[in-house]
Backbone as JSON Lines, residues from 0, in Angstrom:
{"i":0,"aa":"X","n":[-23.45,4.62,25.22],"ca":[-22.81,4.02,24.07],"c":[-21.33,3.79,24.39]}
{"i":1,"aa":"X","n":[-20.86,2.6,24.1],"ca":[-19.47,2.25,24.4],"c":[-18.53,2.9,23.39]}
{"i":2,"aa":"X","n":[-17.41,3.39,23.9],"ca":[-16.43,4.04,23.04],"c":[-15.67,3.0,22.21]}
{"i":3,"aa":"X","n":[-15.36,3.36,20.98],"ca":[-14.6,2.5,20.08],"c":[-13.18,2.32,20.61]}
{"i":4,"aa":"X","n":[-12.77,1.09,20.84],"ca":[-11.42,0.79,21.32],"c":[-10.55,0.42,20.13]}
{"i":5,"aa":"X","n":[-9.86,1.38,19.59],"ca":[-9.04,1.16,18.4],"c":[-7.77,0.42,18.75]}
{"i":6,"aa":"X","n":[-7.34,-0.41,17.81],"ca":[-6.06,-1.1,17.9],"c":[-5.3,-0.81,16.62]}
{"i":7,"aa":"X","n":[-3.99,-0.85,16.66],"ca":[-3.22,-0.56,15.44],"c":[-3.6,-1.44,14.25]}
{"i":8,"aa":"X","n":[-4.06,-2.65,14.51],"ca":[-4.44,-3.54,13.41],"c":[-5.65,-2.99,12.64]}
{"i":9,"aa":"X","n":[-6.45,-2.15,13.29],"ca":[-7.6,-1.56,12.61],"c":[-7.17,-0.64,11.46]}
{"i":10,"aa":"X","n":[-5.96,-0.11,11.54],"ca":[-5.45,0.72,10.45],"c":[-5.31,-0.09,9.16]}
{"i":11,"aa":"X","n":[-5.08,-1.4,9.29],"ca":[-4.9,-2.24,8.1],"c":[-6.17,-2.31,7.26]}
{"i":12,"aa":"X","n":[-7.34,-2.25,7.89],"ca":[-8.6,-2.3,7.14],"c":[-8.72,-1.1,6.2]}
{"i":13,"aa":"X","n":[-8.41,0.07,6.72],"ca":[-8.46,1.27,5.89],"c":[-7.41,1.25,4.81]}
{"i":14,"aa":"X","n":[-6.21,0.81,5.15],"ca":[-5.13,0.72,4.18],"c":[-5.47,-0.28,3.08]}
{"i":15,"aa":"X","n":[-6.06,-1.41,3.45],"ca":[-6.47,-2.4,2.46],"c":[-7.53,-1.84,1.52]}
{"i":16,"aa":"X","n":[-8.49,-1.1,2.05],"ca":[-9.53,-0.5,1.21],"c":[-8.93,0.5,0.23]}
{"i":17,"aa":"X","n":[-8.0,1.3,0.69],"ca":[-7.38,2.31,-0.19],"c":[-6.56,1.63,-1.28]}
{"i":18,"aa":"X","n":[-5.75,0.65,-0.91],"ca":[-4.91,-0.04,-1.9],"c":[-5.75,-0.76,-2.94]}
{"i":19,"aa":"X","n":[-6.77,-1.49,-2.49],"ca":[-7.65,-2.2,-3.43],"c":[-8.37,-1.22,-4.35]}
{"i":20,"aa":"X","n":[-8.8,-0.11,-3.8],"ca":[-9.52,0.88,-4.61],"c":[-8.61,1.5,-5.65]}
{"i":21,"aa":"X","n":[-7.38,1.82,-5.29],"ca":[-6.45,2.42,-6.25],"c":[-6.14,1.45,-7.37]}
{"i":22,"aa":"X","n":[-5.84,0.21,-7.02],"ca":[-5.52,-0.8,-8.04],"c":[-6.71,-1.06,-8.94]}
{"i":23,"aa":"X","n":[-7.88,-1.23,-8.35],"ca":[-9.07,-1.55,-9.14],"c":[-9.53,-0.37,-9.99]}
{"i":24,"aa":"X","n":[-9.51,0.83,-9.43],"ca":[-9.96,2.0,-10.19],"c":[-9.03,2.28,-11.36]}
{"i":25,"aa":"X","n":[-7.76,1.97,-11.2],"ca":[-6.83,2.22,-12.31],"c":[-6.95,1.17,-13.4]}
{"i":26,"aa":"X","n":[-7.5,0.01,-13.09],"ca":[-7.6,-1.05,-14.1],"c":[-8.99,-1.17,-14.72]}
{"i":27,"aa":"X","n":[-9.97,-0.43,-14.21],"ca":[-11.35,-0.52,-14.71],"c":[-11.6,0.58,-15.74]}
{"i":28,"aa":"X","n":[-12.24,0.21,-16.84],"ca":[-12.57,1.18,-17.89],"c":[-13.96,1.8,-17.69]}
{"i":29,"aa":"X","n":[-14.85,1.06,-17.05],"ca":[-16.24,1.49,-16.88],"c":[-16.31,2.61,-15.84]}
{"i":30,"aa":"X","n":[-16.87,3.75,-16.23],"ca":[-16.9,4.92,-15.36],"c":[-17.67,4.69,-14.06]}
{"i":31,"aa":"X","n":[-18.88,4.1,-14.09],"ca":[-19.58,3.89,-12.81],"c":[-18.81,2.98,-11.85]}
{"i":32,"aa":"X","n":[-18.15,1.96,-12.38],"ca":[-17.35,1.1,-11.51],"c":[-16.16,1.85,-10.94]}
{"i":33,"aa":"X","n":[-15.55,2.68,-11.75],"ca":[-14.41,3.48,-11.28],"c":[-14.85,4.42,-10.16]}
{"i":34,"aa":"X","n":[-16.01,5.05,-10.34],"ca":[-16.54,5.95,-9.29],"c":[-16.81,5.16,-8.01]}
{"i":35,"aa":"X","n":[-17.32,3.95,-8.16],"ca":[-17.56,3.11,-6.98],"c":[-16.28,2.79,-6.24]}
{"i":36,"aa":"X","n":[-15.23,2.44,-6.99],"ca":[-13.95,2.13,-6.35],"c":[-13.34,3.37,-5.7]}
{"i":37,"aa":"X","n":[-13.49,4.51,-6.33],"ca":[-12.99,5.75,-5.74],"c":[-13.73,6.05,-4.44]}
{"i":38,"aa":"X","n":[-15.03,5.79,-4.41],"ca":[-15.82,5.99,-3.2],"c":[-15.34,5.07,-2.08]}
{"i":39,"aa":"X","n":[-15.05,3.82,-2.43],"ca":[-14.53,2.88,-1.43],"c":[-13.17,3.35,-0.91]}
{"i":40,"aa":"X","n":[-12.34,3.88,-1.8],"ca":[-11.05,4.41,-1.38],"c":[-11.19,5.6,-0.44]}
{"i":41,"aa":"X","n":[-12.14,6.47,-0.73],"ca":[-12.39,7.62,0.15],"c":[-12.9,7.16,1.52]}
{"i":42,"aa":"X","n":[-13.76,6.14,1.51],"ca":[-14.23,5.59,2.78],"c":[-13.06,5.0,3.58]}
{"i":43,"aa":"X","n":[-12.12,4.39,2.88],"ca":[-10.92,3.88,3.55],"c":[-10.1,4.99,4.18]}
{"i":44,"aa":"X","n":[-10.0,6.12,3.48],"ca":[-9.27,7.27,4.04],"c":[-9.98,7.82,5.27]}
{"i":45,"aa":"X","n":[-11.3,7.87,5.22],"ca":[-12.07,8.34,6.38],"c":[-11.85,7.38,7.56]}
{"i":46,"aa":"X","n":[-11.85,6.08,7.27],"ca":[-11.62,5.08,8.31],"c":[-10.23,5.26,8.93]}
{"i":47,"aa":"X","n":[-9.21,5.49,8.09],"ca":[-7.86,5.73,8.6],"c":[-7.83,6.94,9.54]}
{"i":48,"aa":"X","n":[-8.54,8.0,9.16],"ca":[-8.6,9.18,10.01],"c":[-9.31,8.92,11.33]}
{"i":49,"aa":"X","n":[-10.4,8.17,11.26],"ca":[-11.18,7.84,12.45],"c":[-10.36,7.0,13.42]}
{"i":50,"aa":"X","n":[-9.72,5.96,12.9],"ca":[-8.92,5.07,13.76],"c":[-7.69,5.81,14.29]}
{"i":51,"aa":"X","n":[-7.05,6.61,13.44],"ca":[-5.89,7.37,13.89],"c":[-6.24,8.32,15.02]}
{"i":52,"aa":"X","n":[-7.37,9.0,14.9],"ca":[-7.8,9.92,15.96],"c":[-8.11,9.15,17.25]}
{"i":53,"aa":"X","n":[-8.75,7.99,17.11],"ca":[-9.07,7.19,18.3],"c":[-7.79,6.69,18.98]}
{"i":54,"aa":"X","n":[-6.8,6.28,18.19],"ca":[-5.53,5.82,18.77],"c":[-4.82,6.96,19.5]}
{"i":55,"aa":"X","n":[-4.82,8.15,18.9],"ca":[-4.19,9.3,19.55],"c":[-4.9,9.65,20.85]}
{"i":56,"aa":"X","n":[-6.23,9.62,20.84],"ca":[-7.01,9.94,22.03],"c":[-6.74,8.91,23.14]}
{"i":57,"aa":"X","n":[-6.66,7.64,22.78],"ca":[-6.38,6.6,23.77],"c":[-4.97,6.76,24.35]}
{"i":58,"aa":"X","n":[-4.0,7.06,23.49],"ca":[-2.63,7.23,23.95],"c":[-2.53,8.42,24.91]}
{"i":59,"aa":"X","n":[-3.25,9.5,24.58],"ca":[-3.24,10.69,25.44],"c":[-3.86,10.38,26.8]}
{"i":60,"aa":"X","n":[-4.93,9.59,26.81],"ca":[-5.58,9.25,28.08],"c":[-4.68,8.36,28.94]}
{"i":61,"aa":"X","n":[-3.99,7.4,28.3],"ca":[-3.1,6.52,29.05],"c":[-1.92,7.28,29.64]}
{"i":62,"aa":"X","n":[-1.4,8.25,28.9],"ca":[-0.24,8.99,29.39],"c":[-0.61,9.97,30.5]}
{"i":63,"aa":"X","n":[-1.86,10.39,30.56],"ca":[-2.27,11.35,31.59],"c":[-2.67,10.67,32.89]}
{"i":64,"aa":"X","n":[-2.83,9.36,32.88],"ca":[-3.24,8.67,34.12],"c":[-2.07,8.08,34.86]}
């Protein structure tokens, strides 16, 4: 399986998901929709963590070679 090659631009996808989720969840009155937006926001946070870890791992590998 090929390793994920993260780029800094990939952080924007997670940031966009979090920002959209916060704005939408704060403006929606319907509870199930709000829960859905919160879930999308949490997925964005997980994505930010995943990409951040991949970027750190790649930077560490480049500096050691």
